[in-house]
N, C-alpha and C positions, 0 to 999 in steps of 0.2 A: 957647504951645502950647494947642491947643483942649482942652476938657475931655475930649472923646471920645478924643483922642490920648493923653491921660494914662491914661485907662482902658485903652486898647488896649495900651500898653506895660507897664503895671503888671500886666495880666492875661494877658500873652502865654503864659506857661507854663501857666496854668490853662486857657486857650483850647485849646491844643494837646492838653492832657489830656482836657478835657471834651467837645470836639466835633471830630470828624474823620470824614471818610468812612471812615477806617480805625479809628475808635474806637467802632464799634457792637458792643458786647460781646455775648457769648453768654449772659450771666446777668443778668437784669433785677433791679436792686436793688428791695427790697420797697417803697420809698418811691414808686416810679413806677407808673403805671397799666399793667396788662397789655393786650396785644392778644388778643382772643378772637373766635372765629367767631360768626356769628349777629347781630352788631351791625349794624343797617342805617344807612347813611350818611343824615344829615339835613341838608338845605340850607335856609336859608343858614348855619346854625350851623357845619357842618363846612367851610365856606370859611375860617373863622377859626382862631385858634390853639388848641392843646390843651396847656396848660402843665403838666398832671399827667403827661404822657408825656415820656420822656427827650429825644428828638430829633425834630425836625420840619423840613421844608423846603418852600419854594415855588420851583419850578424852571421857568423860562421859556426856551425855545429857539426859534429860527426863522431864516428866510431873508428878507432884505430886498433891495430894489433901488431906486436912485434914477433920475433922468432918463436916465442913461447905460446903464441896464438891466444893469449889472454886479452880480453877486450878492455879498452880504455876509451872513455868518452872525453871529448874536448870541446871547448867553446872559446872563440875569440870575437870580441865585439868592439867596434869603434863607434862612438857617438860624436856628432857635431851639433852644437847648440848655438844659435844666433841669439845674442843677448838683447838686441834692440838698443844698445847703448853705443854711442860713439861712431855710428855708421858714417857720418859725414866728417868725422875727425880724421885728417890725413896722418896723424901720428901713428907710428908703428906700435906704440904702447896702448893704443885704444883697444879695449877688450871687446871687440865686435863678435868674435867667435870663440867658443870653448871646445876643446877636444878632450874626450874622456875615453878610456879603454879598460876593458875587463878581459880576463882570461881565466880559464879553469880547466882542471883535469879531474875526471871521475874514474877512480880505480877501486874496485871492491876490495883489493888487498890492503888498501889504506882505510877504507870504511867511511870516509867523508871527502868532501871536495878539497882539493888544493886550489886556491884562487888568489888572484892578484888584481890590483886596480891602480890606475894613475890618472892624472888630469893636468891640463895646462891651458893657458890661453894660446890662441893661434899666433904664430909669428916667430921670427928670428931663426927659422929652420928647425926649431925644437918641436913644433906641433903644426900640422897643416892638414887640410882636406882639399885636394885639387879638383878643379871643375872638369877638365877635359876627359878624364878617365879615372877609374878607381886608383887612388893613391892617397892613403891616409897614414899619418905618422904621428907618433908621440914618443919623444926620446928615441930609444932603440927598439920600440915596438912599431911594426909597420904592416899594412895590408896594401898590396899594389897589384895591378893587372899588367901583364907583360904584352908585348906586341902580338904574340901568337895566341892571346886569349886566356892564358893560364893565370892563376892567382898565386902570389907569394905571400905567406903569412909568417912573420917572425915575432917572437915574444921572448924577452929576457926578464924573467921574474926571479924573486929570491929563492923560491922552492923548486922551480922548474923552468925550462926553456923549450920553445917550440921553433922549429924551422921546417915549414911545410910548403909543398907545391900542390895546388888544387887544379886539376884539369877538367874543364867542362866536357861532358859527353853529349849534351843536349842543348838546345837553344834556351834562352831565358824564358821563364814561365810568368807572364803577366798575371797578377792576381786581381780578383774582382772583375770589373768590366774594363778589360783592356789595360789594366794597371791602376784604375780608379777603384779603390777599395773602401767600401763603407764600413764604419766602425760604430754606428749607432743609428737611431731612428731618424735623425736629421741628416739631410744630404751633406751639410757642411762638416759633419763629423766623419771625416774621410782622410785617407792618405793616398799617395802614389806608392805602388808596391809591386815588386817583382821578386821572384825566387830563381835560384839556379840550383836545382836538385841534381843528384847523381854525379857529384864531383868526385873524381878519382884522386885520392890523396897519397902522396909519398913524402918521405922526409925523415926527420929525427925528433925524438923527445929526449931531453936531458934531465935527469934527476940524480941528486947526490953525486954529481960529477961523472955519472955514467951516461954515455950517449947510446940510445937505442934506435935502430932503424925501424920505421913503422910504415904501414900502408893501411888504406881503408877507404871509406866513402864519407862525403860531407854534403852539407846543404848550406847555401848562402841566401840570406834575405837582405834586400836593400829597400829601405822605406824612408819616406820623408813627408812632412806635414807641418802645418801651422796650427791646426786645431784637430783634436782627435776624440777625446772621451766626453761622453755625456756627463752632466753634473751628477746624475744618479748612479754612475758607474762606481763599483767598488774595486774592480780589477778584471783580469782576463786569464783565460787558459788558452794556450796555443800549442800546436804540434806540427812539425814538419817531418815527414817520413819518406825515406828512400826505400821503396818496395823492391823485393827481390827480383821481380819480373821486369824491372826497368821503369815501372810507373812511379809517380810521385803524388803523395797526399798531403795537403795542407788543410788544417781545420782550426777554427778558433771560436770562442764565445766570449762576449763581454758580460760579466756578472753584475747585476744590480745590487745596490746596498740592501735590498730586501732578500737577497740570496737567490733570486730567480735569474733567468736568462734575459738580458736586455737586448742583445743582438748576437747573431752568429752567422758564420759562413764557412763553406768548405769547397775545395776544388780537388779533383782527381784527374791527373793527366796520365794516359796510358803510354806504353812504350812507342806507339806509333805517332804520338803527339796530339791525339784527340783529348779534349778537355771536357769534363762534366762538372758543372757547378751546382752547388746545393744552397738553397735559400735558408734563411734563419729558421723557418719552421721545419726544415728537413735535417737539421743538425742538432744532436743532443749529446751532451756530456753527462755520463752517469758514474759517479764515484763507486768504486768496488772495495777499496781498502785505503785507509788513511794511515799516515805516519805523523807522530807528534814530535816537533823539534825540541830537544832538551835545552836549547839556547833561547828560543823565542816563545815557546809553548804553542806555536801555530800548528794546526792540524792540516796537512796537505793530502789530498786524494791522489796518492802516488800511483795507485793502480786504478785505471779508469777505462770505462767503455765509451767509445764514441760511435754514434750511429750517424751515417750519412746516407740519406734515402733509405734503402732497404738493406744496407750492408752494415754489419757491426764489427768494429775493430777493438781489440783488447790490448791495452797498453800496460806493460809491467816494467818497473824501474830496474836499471842495472844495479843500483843500490838505493836504499831508502833515503839516506842522508845526502841529498844534493842541494841543500839550502845554501844560497849565496847572499852574503851580507855586504852590500855595496854602500853602506851609510857614509863611508869616507869619500865617496865620489858622487853617485846619483841620489843617495839618500834613501834607497829602498832596500828591503829584505824580501827575497822571493825564492821560490824553488825552481831550479833550472837544471834538467839532467837528462842523461841518456835513457832511452826506453826501447825495449823490444816490442814488436807488434805481431799479433796473430789475427787471423781471419778464419772463422769456422773451425777454430781449434788448431789450425796449422800455422807454422811460422810464415810470416808475410813480409817482414822488413824490420828496419831499425831507424830510429829517429831521435828527436829531442822534444821534450815537453817543458813548457814554461808556464808557471802559475804565479800570478801576482795578486796582491791585495788580501792575502790570508793573515798576515801579521796585523795589518790595519788597512782600512780603505785607502786607496790612492787618492791624494789630494794635493793641491798646490799650497 
């Protein structure tokens, strides 16, 4: 058994407790750094890890195609979780940080997600999240940023492998107020958050021993926080869209346990760099069609209309079944998949939609 596998199994219960999309609590332990307004993002430092904060993730999603021009959605995510235990312990065995990784492919010819997950405590060169710049590793999975500003993502899973280069075409896009992103009615329910939209992707996807050259576009989110969700929150819906004209759209809502909107925000950056932000009362998610999972019986609004100000965006899934079961790592089941986007009935772009809290409300 690999050393990382031993860590993974021995820490499974702790992993589910310590890091979950459902485990972003409403009260920040005093040992973790708080998120406060007015802190300016600083690059390249903020490309790297922030270990004094409780939870952090680097989240890459996008659309690919090979020589046959058939679309494939992909997702690669690395999580870092500070456990709050053993921080003063000089031992290399102290479980101060946990690293978790997810990866998925969405191909309509298969009909459902291919996905993989892994986890380990940080240390011994097996798993780490470096502070100086983006460099996150878990076994032979890695996401790193090269000196010329490009990203390299490699994943070696049982059913597929990815080897991708992602080249930024635009500057990072701070979300919220200069990177301070509210996630609820209380100011402390916030994260530091920026996106890198319109990444140009090249590389290979390997399935069934066959290596396929691919190209496409991607979106990267990097977010870190010590406190995030309101105690009345059930989950969230989020979308990041690379628009065909070079613009970028991000929108999310936090859903309350009563089914209503607890909080929302959206931002649209045009190709010239001008950003328009939309407050909670200007953002509305309206389900158009639902798909019910045969595995969890959860009903997900896979076709959705999003209104931002006076503009309506229609989202349609690349395929209905894009449910991801991460109970072996983060403890959550959610829908996360490729969507095409239209505006005024015309094709406008492609992105990724994430919907959590539909199987059961997220809670610690």
